[in-house]
C-alpha positions as CSV (number, residue, x, y, z in Angstrom):
1,M,-21.0,151.8,24.9
2,Q,-17.5,153.2,24.7
3,M,-16.9,152.1,21.1
4,I,-19.9,154.0,19.8
5,H,-19.1,157.0,21.9
6,D,-15.6,157.1,20.5
7,L,-17.0,156.9,17.0
8,F,-19.3,159.9,17.7
9,K,-16.2,161.8,19.0
10,R,-14.2,161.0,15.8
11,R,-16.9,162.2,13.3
12,R,-16.1,165.6,11.8
13,S,-17.1,167.6,8.8
14,I,-14.2,167.1,6.4
15,R,-13.5,169.6,3.6
16,K,-10.0,168.5,2.4
17,Y,-9.8,165.1,0.8
18,R,-7.1,162.8,-0.6
19,N,-7.2,161.5,-4.2
20,D,-7.7,157.9,-3.1
21,P,-10.8,156.2,-4.5
22,V,-13.5,154.9,-2.2
23,S,-14.5,151.3,-2.9
24,R,-18.0,150.5,-4.0
25,E,-18.1,147.9,-1.2
26,D,-17.5,150.7,1.4
27,I,-20.2,152.9,-0.2
28,L,-22.6,150.0,-0.2
29,K,-21.9,149.5,3.5
30,C,-22.8,153.1,4.2
31,V,-26.0,152.8,2.2
32,E,-26.9,149.6,4.0
33,A,-26.4,151.4,7.3
34,A,-28.8,154.1,6.0
35,R,-31.3,151.5,4.8
36,L,-31.5,150.2,8.3
37,A,-32.4,153.6,9.8
38,P,-35.9,154.0,11.2
39,T,-38.4,156.0,9.2
40,A,-41.8,157.5,10.0
41,C,-44.4,154.7,10.0
42,N,-41.6,152.5,8.5
43,T,-42.1,154.1,5.1
44,Q,-38.5,153.4,4.2
45,S,-38.6,156.6,2.1
46,C,-34.9,157.3,1.7
47,R,-33.1,156.9,-1.6
48,F,-29.4,157.4,-2.5
49,F,-27.8,158.3,-5.7
50,I,-24.0,157.9,-5.7
51,A,-22.1,160.2,-8.0
52,E,-18.4,159.7,-8.9
53,G,-15.9,160.9,-11.5
54,D,-17.1,163.3,-14.2
55,L,-20.7,163.3,-12.9
56,K,-19.5,164.2,-9.4
57,N,-17.5,167.1,-10.9
58,R,-20.5,168.3,-12.9
59,I,-22.5,168.4,-9.6
60,V,-19.9,170.6,-8.1
61,D,-19.7,172.9,-11.1
62,E,-23.4,173.1,-11.9
63,C,-25.1,172.6,-8.6
64,L,-22.7,173.8,-5.9
65,G,-20.0,176.1,-7.0
66,D,-20.5,179.4,-5.1
67,Y,-24.2,178.8,-4.4
68,P,-24.7,180.6,-2.0
69,V,-21.4,179.8,-0.3
70,P,-18.2,178.3,-1.9
71,N,-18.4,174.5,-1.9
72,G,-15.9,173.9,-4.7
73,W,-13.8,172.0,-2.2
74,A,-16.2,169.1,-2.7
75,R,-14.4,168.4,-6.1
76,E,-11.5,167.0,-4.1
77,A,-13.6,164.1,-2.7
78,P,-14.2,161.0,-4.9
79,V,-17.9,160.6,-4.1
80,I,-21.0,162.7,-3.5
81,A,-24.0,160.8,-2.1
82,V,-27.3,162.5,-3.0
83,V,-29.8,161.8,-0.2
84,A,-33.4,161.9,-1.4
85,T,-36.8,160.8,-0.1
86,V,-39.9,159.4,-1.8
87,R,-43.0,161.2,-0.3
88,N,-45.6,159.0,1.4
89,I,-49.0,160.5,1.0
90,L,-50.3,159.3,4.4
91,T,-47.3,159.8,6.6
92,H,-45.4,162.7,5.0
93,T,-48.3,164.7,3.5
94,I,-51.3,164.2,5.7
95,G,-49.6,163.2,9.0
96,G,-46.8,165.8,8.5
97,G,-49.3,168.5,7.6
98,L,-51.4,167.8,10.7
99,R,-48.5,167.8,13.0
100,K,-46.5,170.5,11.1
101,I,-43.5,168.1,11.1
102,K,-41.5,167.4,7.9
103,Y,-41.2,163.6,8.5
104,E,-39.4,163.1,5.2
105,E,-36.7,165.5,6.3
106,L,-36.4,163.7,9.6
107,D,-36.2,160.3,7.8
108,A,-33.4,161.7,5.5
109,G,-31.5,163.1,8.5
110,I,-31.6,159.8,10.4
111,A,-30.6,157.8,7.4
112,G,-27.9,160.3,6.4
113,E,-26.5,160.2,9.9
114,H,-26.4,156.4,9.8
115,F,-24.5,156.7,6.5
116,V,-21.9,159.2,7.9
117,M,-21.4,157.2,11.1
118,Q,-20.8,154.0,9.0
119,A,-18.4,156.0,6.8
120,T,-16.6,157.2,10.0
121,E,-16.2,153.6,11.2
122,L,-14.7,152.7,7.8
123,G,-12.1,155.5,8.1
124,L,-13.9,157.8,5.6
125,G,-14.5,161.5,6.0
126,T,-17.8,163.1,5.2
127,C,-19.5,166.5,5.0
128,W,-23.1,167.3,4.7
129,I,-24.1,169.9,2.1
130,G,-27.5,171.6,2.3
131,W,-26.9,174.5,-0.1
132,F,-27.2,173.4,-3.7
133,R,-29.4,174.0,-6.7
134,K,-32.0,171.3,-6.2
135,K,-33.9,171.6,-9.5
136,R,-30.7,171.7,-11.5
137,L,-29.4,168.6,-9.6
138,K,-32.5,166.6,-10.2
139,K,-32.4,167.4,-13.9
140,L,-28.6,166.7,-14.1
141,L,-29.1,163.3,-12.5
142,N,-32.4,162.6,-14.2
143,L,-33.9,161.6,-10.9
144,P,-37.4,160.1,-10.9
145,T,-40.2,162.6,-10.4
146,G,-41.1,161.3,-6.9
147,W,-37.6,161.7,-5.5
148,N,-37.2,164.8,-3.4
149,V,-33.5,165.7,-2.8
150,Q,-32.9,166.5,0.8
151,S,-29.1,166.9,1.1
152,L,-25.7,165.8,-0.3
153,I,-23.0,164.0,1.6
154,V,-19.4,164.4,0.3
155,V,-17.4,161.2,1.0
156,G,-13.7,160.4,0.8
157,Y,-10.4,160.0,2.8
158,S,-9.5,163.0,4.8
159,A,-6.3,164.9,3.7
160,E,-5.8,166.2,7.2
161,T,-6.5,165.4,10.9
162,P,-9.4,167.6,11.8
163,P,-9.0,169.6,15.0
164,E,-10.9,168.8,18.2
165,I,-14.1,170.8,18.4
166,E,-15.0,172.4,21.7
167,R,-18.6,171.4,22.6
168,I,-21.0,173.1,24.9
169,P,-20.9,171.5,28.3
170,L,-23.5,168.7,28.9
171,D,-25.1,170.6,31.8
172,D,-25.8,173.5,29.4
173,I,-27.8,171.4,26.9
174,C,-29.6,168.9,29.2
175,K,-32.0,169.6,32.0
176,F,-34.1,167.2,34.1
177,G,-37.5,167.9,35.7
178,E,-39.9,165.9,37.8
């Protein structure tokens, strides 16, 4: 129990990266962790596109930049993982519509968190990005029509030790009732 708790405590949003490349083996470990994440009705709807080098820089220039907040710092990282989902008609459209729950977003969030926690265990830093030009990104990457981009995860080795973050006390976020 303590090992996973320590891992949760170490995970931070990193916005300063070293130049060091990230091995394909480590990226595949992160994607494998995401692949094992539970999904609504086991649809296994999550897909990952890994961008490196010039393509990663084009994503920063054309899809992030200052939209709507400056995310140019993402250029420093060697990898951007694009997290997408493939819509399941029954679960995501009908079930989600009836329940008013966006199951594909939940699926992507769970898979993405598996990805970042595996990255943390490997000594990598990550940062989620939710503000980007989705249509431009899909076109730039030539993603299949059925892929719905949910978020980006920037990946690399941290250039600094992130500060401890003060958290709301446990008693303020958890209540029990009988």
